[in-house]
N, C-alpha and C positions, 0 to 999 in steps of 0.2 A: 504494500500500500504506500509506503514511503517513496518508493521509486516512481510509482505512478503519479503521486502528488508532485514530485519533483519535475517530472516530464511535463505535466500540465502547467505548472507555474512557469517553467522555462519557455514553453510554447506561447503562453499568454504574454510573455515579455518579448516575443518575436524571434526567439531562437529557432533555427531550422532543426529538423529531425537529425540531420547530419551533425550539426553542432552539439545537440544534446547527446547524441551517440558518442561523440568524441569526449565530451566531459565525463560521461559514464565510463568510457573505456579507460581514460586516465585514472579515474578513481579505482576501478577494478584492478589496475596494475600498481596500485598502492602509490600513485603519484598524486600530488595535490593539483587539481585542475584549475585552481584559482588564477594563476598567471594567464593561462589560456583564456579563461572566462573574462578577465579584465581586458584583454586585447579585443575580444568579441564585443564587450560592452562599449569600448571606445569607438569602434567602427559603427556600432548601432547608434550611438549618440550622435555621431557625425551625420549619419544618414537621416536620422529623425530631425536634426537641426536643419538640414538642407530641405527636407520635405516641408517643415514648418515655414521656412522662408518662402518656398514656392507657393504654399497655400496662402500665406499672407499677401503675397504679390497678386495672386489670383483673386483674393477677397477684395483688395483695393480696386482692381480692374473691374470686377463685377459691380461693386458699389458705385464707381464712377459711371459705368454704363447704365446702371439702373437710374441714377440721378439724371443723366443726360436723356434717357428714354422717357422719363416722366414729363419732360419739357417738350417733347415732340407733339405737335398738334395731331388730333385723331385722324384728320383727312390725309396726313402724310403717312401715318402708320398703316392706313388701309389702301395706299396707292397700289394700283394694279401693276403686274410685271415684277413684283418683288416676292421673295420668299418670306423674309422677315427683315424689314428695314433696320430694326435695332441692331441686329447682328451684322448685317451687310455693311453698315456704315460705322461700325465700331472704330473709334479713333478719329473719325472725320467729323467736322462741324456739320451738324444736321440743319437743313433748311428745307422749305417746301420745294424750292427749285431743284435741289440736289436729289430729293426723293422722287421727282418725276423723271429724272434721267436714268437710263439703264446703267448698272455698274460697269466699271472698266473691264 
């Protein structure tokens, strides 16, 4: 039961089955797996930090797009020939004139 609990906890922390297996193998060989585990943790923290930065950037972009889209007049949003004016014109200044033109 202890081993299963360990595996579940390690998996919940994002350790792969191969990584968990290596930790268990080291322990079974009477080696302390903590140095190996610390290396894994450092890499995982770096990956999580990078993912958080990416998510924050995406969040900022989505918020800006949402704010810009709320200001678009309804007749522009419903212009024919467009799939979705909000997404198609992301990053461009939105006007009624630009909405009536086909995208480049």
